[in-house]
mmCIF file of the C-alpha atoms, coordinates in Angstrom:
data_MODEL
# 
_entry.id   MODEL 
# 
loop_
_atom_site.group_PDB 
_atom_site.id 
_atom_site.type_symbol 
_atom_site.label_atom_id 
_atom_site.label_alt_id 
_atom_site.label_comp_id 
_atom_site.label_asym_id 
_atom_site.label_entity_id 
_atom_site.label_seq_id 
_atom_site.pdbx_PDB_ins_code 
_atom_site.Cartn_x 
_atom_site.Cartn_y 
_atom_site.Cartn_z 
_atom_site.occupancy 
_atom_site.B_iso_or_equiv 
_atom_site.pdbx_formal_charge 
_atom_site.auth_seq_id 
_atom_site.auth_comp_id 
_atom_site.auth_asym_id 
_atom_site.auth_atom_id 
_atom_site.pdbx_PDB_model_num 
ATOM 1   C CA . MET A 1 1   ? 0.142   -0.189 0.118  1.00 0.00 ? 1   MET A CA 1 
ATOM 2   C CA . THR A 1 2   ? 1.179   3.221  -0.578 1.00 0.00 ? 2   THR A CA 1 
ATOM 3   C CA . LYS A 1 3   ? 2.206   6.007  1.869  1.00 0.00 ? 3   LYS A CA 1 
ATOM 4   C CA . ILE A 1 4   ? -0.856  8.326  0.567  1.00 0.00 ? 4   ILE A CA 1 
ATOM 5   C CA . ALA A 1 5   ? -3.192  5.460  0.616  1.00 0.00 ? 5   ALA A CA 1 
ATOM 6   C CA . THR A 1 6   ? -2.122  4.624  3.887  1.00 0.00 ? 6   THR A CA 1 
ATOM 7   C CA . GLY A 1 7   ? -2.854  8.519  5.585  1.00 0.00 ? 7   GLY A CA 1 
ATOM 8   C CA . ILE A 1 8   ? -6.160  8.084  3.883  1.00 0.00 ? 8   ILE A CA 1 
ATOM 9   C CA . LEU A 1 9   ? -7.359  4.806  5.609  1.00 0.00 ? 9   LEU A CA 1 
ATOM 10  C CA . MET A 1 10  ? -5.206  5.818  8.667  1.00 0.00 ? 10  MET A CA 1 
ATOM 11  C CA . GLY A 1 11  ? -7.149  9.261  8.247  1.00 0.00 ? 11  GLY A CA 1 
ATOM 12  C CA . GLY A 1 12  ? -10.282 7.272  7.584  1.00 0.00 ? 12  GLY A CA 1 
ATOM 13  C CA . LEU A 1 13  ? -10.211 5.338  11.052 1.00 0.00 ? 13  LEU A CA 1 
ATOM 14  C CA . ILE A 1 14  ? -9.729  8.296  13.158 1.00 0.00 ? 14  ILE A CA 1 
ATOM 15  C CA . LEU A 1 15  ? -12.248 10.424 11.534 1.00 0.00 ? 15  LEU A CA 1 
ATOM 16  C CA . GLY A 1 16  ? -15.084 7.726  12.101 1.00 0.00 ? 16  GLY A CA 1 
ATOM 17  C CA . THR A 1 17  ? -13.575 6.982  15.819 1.00 0.00 ? 17  THR A CA 1 
ATOM 18  C CA . VAL A 1 18  ? -14.305 10.706 16.538 1.00 0.00 ? 18  VAL A CA 1 
ATOM 19  C CA . VAL A 1 19  ? -17.682 10.818 15.198 1.00 0.00 ? 19  VAL A CA 1 
ATOM 20  C CA . THR A 1 20  ? -19.016 7.556  15.594 1.00 0.00 ? 20  THR A CA 1 
ATOM 21  C CA . SER A 1 21  ? -18.136 7.779  19.608 1.00 0.00 ? 21  SER A CA 1 
ATOM 22  C CA . ASP A 1 22  ? -19.494 8.903  22.278 1.00 0.00 ? 22  ASP A CA 1 
ATOM 23  C CA . ALA A 1 23  ? -17.593 11.991 24.154 1.00 0.00 ? 23  ALA A CA 1 
ATOM 24  C CA . GLY A 1 24  ? -15.701 11.125 27.106 1.00 0.00 ? 24  GLY A CA 1 
ATOM 25  C CA . PRO A 1 25  ? -11.861 10.882 28.450 1.00 0.00 ? 25  PRO A CA 1 
ATOM 26  C CA . PHE A 1 26  ? -11.876 7.099  26.981 1.00 0.00 ? 26  PHE A CA 1 
ATOM 27  C CA . THR A 1 27  ? -12.855 7.936  23.942 1.00 0.00 ? 27  THR A CA 1 
ATOM 28  C CA . LYS A 1 28  ? -10.799 11.016 23.658 1.00 0.00 ? 28  LYS A CA 1 
ATOM 29  C CA . ARG A 1 29  ? -7.404  9.417  24.767 1.00 0.00 ? 29  ARG A CA 1 
ATOM 30  C CA . GLU A 1 30  ? -8.317  6.776  21.601 1.00 0.00 ? 30  GLU A CA 1 
ATOM 31  C CA . ALA A 1 31  ? -8.843  9.444  19.258 1.00 0.00 ? 31  ALA A CA 1 
ATOM 32  C CA . ARG A 1 32  ? -4.968  10.892 20.205 1.00 0.00 ? 32  ARG A CA 1 
ATOM 33  C CA . GLN A 1 33  ? -3.856  7.743  20.004 1.00 0.00 ? 33  GLN A CA 1 
ATOM 34  C CA . GLN A 1 34  ? -4.880  7.189  16.694 1.00 0.00 ? 34  GLN A CA 1 
ATOM 35  C CA . THR A 1 35  ? -3.715  10.253 15.872 1.00 0.00 ? 35  THR A CA 1 
ATOM 36  C CA . ARG A 1 36  ? -0.130  9.110  17.075 1.00 0.00 ? 36  ARG A CA 1 
ATOM 37  C CA . ILE A 1 37  ? -0.179  6.028  15.261 1.00 0.00 ? 37  ILE A CA 1 
ATOM 38  C CA . ALA A 1 38  ? -1.314  7.811  12.193 1.00 0.00 ? 38  ALA A CA 1 
ATOM 39  C CA . GLN A 1 39  ? 1.335   10.929 12.146 1.00 0.00 ? 39  GLN A CA 1 
ATOM 40  C CA . GLY A 1 40  ? 4.089   8.035  12.250 1.00 0.00 ? 40  GLY A CA 1 
ATOM 41  C CA . VAL A 1 41  ? 2.788   5.552  9.409  1.00 0.00 ? 41  VAL A CA 1 
ATOM 42  C CA . PRO A 1 42  ? 3.960   8.670  6.761  1.00 0.00 ? 42  PRO A CA 1 
ATOM 43  C CA . SER A 1 43  ? 7.185   9.446  8.366  1.00 0.00 ? 43  SER A CA 1 
ATOM 44  C CA . GLY A 1 44  ? 8.507   5.656  8.182  1.00 0.00 ? 44  GLY A CA 1 
ATOM 45  C CA . GLU A 1 45  ? 8.407   5.775  12.167 1.00 0.00 ? 45  GLU A CA 1 
ATOM 46  C CA . VAL A 1 46  ? 5.619   3.178  12.198 1.00 0.00 ? 46  VAL A CA 1 
ATOM 47  C CA . THR A 1 47  ? 5.968   0.339  10.038 1.00 0.00 ? 47  THR A CA 1 
ATOM 48  C CA . PRO A 1 48  ? 2.869   -1.270 8.543  1.00 0.00 ? 48  PRO A CA 1 
ATOM 49  C CA . CYS A 1 49  ? 3.423   -4.394 10.700 1.00 0.00 ? 49  CYS A CA 1 
ATOM 50  C CA . GLU A 1 50  ? 3.406   -2.290 13.474 1.00 0.00 ? 50  GLU A CA 1 
ATOM 51  C CA . SER A 1 51  ? 0.087   -0.173 12.598 1.00 0.00 ? 51  SER A CA 1 
ATOM 52  C CA . ARG A 1 52  ? -1.432  -3.252 11.910 1.00 0.00 ? 52  ARG A CA 1 
ATOM 53  C CA . PHE A 1 53  ? -0.497  -4.341 15.433 1.00 0.00 ? 53  PHE A CA 1 
ATOM 54  C CA . LEU A 1 54  ? -1.562  -1.428 16.835 1.00 0.00 ? 54  LEU A CA 1 
ATOM 55  C CA . GLU A 1 55  ? -4.658  -0.418 14.815 1.00 0.00 ? 55  GLU A CA 1 
ATOM 56  C CA . ARG A 1 56  ? -5.778  -4.131 16.317 1.00 0.00 ? 56  ARG A CA 1 
ATOM 57  C CA . GLU A 1 57  ? -4.811  -2.994 19.962 1.00 0.00 ? 57  GLU A CA 1 
ATOM 58  C CA . GLN A 1 58  ? -7.081  0.214  19.352 1.00 0.00 ? 58  GLN A CA 1 
ATOM 59  C CA . ALA A 1 59  ? -10.134 -1.837 18.391 1.00 0.00 ? 59  ALA A CA 1 
ATOM 60  C CA . ARG A 1 60  ? -9.535  -4.289 20.983 1.00 0.00 ? 60  ARG A CA 1 
ATOM 61  C CA . ILE A 1 61  ? -9.761  -1.351 23.513 1.00 0.00 ? 61  ILE A CA 1 
ATOM 62  C CA . GLU A 1 62  ? -12.839 0.039  21.948 1.00 0.00 ? 62  GLU A CA 1 
ATOM 63  C CA . THR A 1 63  ? -14.404 -3.341 22.009 1.00 0.00 ? 63  THR A CA 1 
ATOM 64  C CA . HIS A 1 64  ? -13.498 -3.587 25.837 1.00 0.00 ? 64  HIS A CA 1 
ATOM 65  C CA . ARG A 1 65  ? -15.078 0.422  26.356 1.00 0.00 ? 65  ARG A CA 1 
ATOM 66  C CA . ARG A 1 66  ? -18.276 -0.767 24.439 1.00 0.00 ? 66  ARG A CA 1 
ATOM 67  C CA . MET A 1 67  ? -18.658 -3.873 26.798 1.00 0.00 ? 67  MET A CA 1 
ATOM 68  C CA . ALA A 1 68  ? -17.732 -1.793 29.830 1.00 0.00 ? 68  ALA A CA 1 
ATOM 69  C CA . TRP A 1 69  ? -21.176 0.388  28.548 1.00 0.00 ? 69  TRP A CA 1 
ATOM 70  C CA . SER A 1 70  ? -23.344 -1.335 27.734 1.00 0.00 ? 70  SER A CA 1 
ATOM 71  C CA . ASP A 1 71  ? -25.316 -1.715 30.887 1.00 0.00 ? 71  ASP A CA 1 
ATOM 72  C CA . GLY A 1 72  ? -25.315 2.272  30.865 1.00 0.00 ? 72  GLY A CA 1 
ATOM 73  C CA . THR A 1 73  ? -22.526 2.351  33.964 1.00 0.00 ? 73  THR A CA 1 
ATOM 74  C CA . LEU A 1 74  ? -18.538 2.395  34.198 1.00 0.00 ? 74  LEU A CA 1 
ATOM 75  C CA . SER A 1 75  ? -17.643 0.670  37.192 1.00 0.00 ? 75  SER A CA 1 
ATOM 76  C CA . PRO A 1 76  ? -14.279 1.538  38.935 1.00 0.00 ? 76  PRO A CA 1 
ATOM 77  C CA . TRP A 1 77  ? -12.908 -1.827 37.821 1.00 0.00 ? 77  TRP A CA 1 
ATOM 78  C CA . GLU A 1 78  ? -13.819 -1.196 34.624 1.00 0.00 ? 78  GLU A CA 1 
ATOM 79  C CA . ALA A 1 79  ? -11.969 2.049  34.491 1.00 0.00 ? 79  ALA A CA 1 
ATOM 80  C CA . ARG A 1 80  ? -9.560  0.853  35.688 1.00 0.00 ? 80  ARG A CA 1 
ATOM 81  C CA . HIS A 1 81  ? -8.755  -2.122 33.451 1.00 0.00 ? 81  HIS A CA 1 
ATOM 82  C CA . LEU A 1 82  ? -9.582  0.764  30.137 1.00 0.00 ? 82  LEU A CA 1 
ATOM 83  C CA . THR A 1 83  ? -6.915  2.713  32.002 1.00 0.00 ? 83  THR A CA 1 
ATOM 84  C CA . ARG A 1 84  ? -4.527  -0.017 31.871 1.00 0.00 ? 84  ARG A CA 1 
ATOM 85  C CA . GLU A 1 85  ? -5.326  -0.891 28.195 1.00 0.00 ? 85  GLU A CA 1 
ATOM 86  C CA . GLN A 1 86  ? -4.831  2.892  27.459 1.00 0.00 ? 86  GLN A CA 1 
ATOM 87  C CA . ASN A 1 87  ? -1.571  3.088  29.226 1.00 0.00 ? 87  ASN A CA 1 
ATOM 88  C CA . ARG A 1 88  ? 0.056   -0.503 27.490 1.00 0.00 ? 88  ARG A CA 1 
ATOM 89  C CA . ALA A 1 89  ? -1.282  0.771  23.896 1.00 0.00 ? 89  ALA A CA 1 
ATOM 90  C CA . GLY A 1 90  ? 0.295   4.590  24.349 1.00 0.00 ? 90  GLY A CA 1 
ATOM 91  C CA . ARG A 1 91  ? 3.681   2.795  25.227 1.00 0.00 ? 91  ARG A CA 1 
ATOM 92  C CA . ASP A 1 92  ? 3.835   0.640  22.065 1.00 0.00 ? 92  ASP A CA 1 
ATOM 93  C CA . ILE A 1 93  ? 2.774   3.951  20.015 1.00 0.00 ? 93  ILE A CA 1 
ATOM 94  C CA . TRP A 1 94  ? 6.046   5.193  21.603 1.00 0.00 ? 94  TRP A CA 1 
ATOM 95  C CA . ARG A 1 95  ? 8.007   2.103  21.027 1.00 0.00 ? 95  ARG A CA 1 
ATOM 96  C CA . ALA A 1 96  ? 6.971   2.028  17.463 1.00 0.00 ? 96  ALA A CA 1 
ATOM 97  C CA . LYS A 1 97  ? 7.596   5.507  16.974 1.00 0.00 ? 97  LYS A CA 1 
ATOM 98  C CA . HIS A 1 98  ? 11.047  5.672  18.551 1.00 0.00 ? 98  HIS A CA 1 
ATOM 99  C CA . ASP A 1 99  ? 12.691  2.123  17.613 1.00 0.00 ? 99  ASP A CA 1 
ATOM 100 C CA . ALA A 1 100 ? 15.440  2.416  15.496 1.00 0.00 ? 100 ALA A CA 1 
ATOM 101 C CA . TYR A 1 101 ? 14.773  -0.359 13.454 1.00 0.00 ? 101 TYR A CA 1 
ATOM 102 C CA . GLY A 1 102 ? 10.881  -0.131 12.441 1.00 0.00 ? 102 GLY A CA 1 
ATOM 103 C CA . VAL A 1 103 ? 10.357  -3.365 14.272 1.00 0.00 ? 103 VAL A CA 1 
ATOM 104 C CA . TRP A 1 104 ? 10.373  -4.465 18.216 1.00 0.00 ? 104 TRP A CA 1 
# 
């Protein structure tokens, strides 16, 4: 996939996440993480393999967030779990953007 096509795909994913999500600290953080991934792809900081891994990780977090809110409330345990998942994803994004060889 070319860099331009990848950038367009990432932009669509970011826009879709922001538009279809309800407002809240978890969804805002997911959008920021998606932006960080999308910025790393065209610059070459994030390889296609890393991008796929990070996108799957973001999808898992989104699924867990939706499941946590499915009953209409977010318990303290669920909030801690989501925060830990997002912390891990943030570290993974940082590693992908700052590794010297393009893979970890």
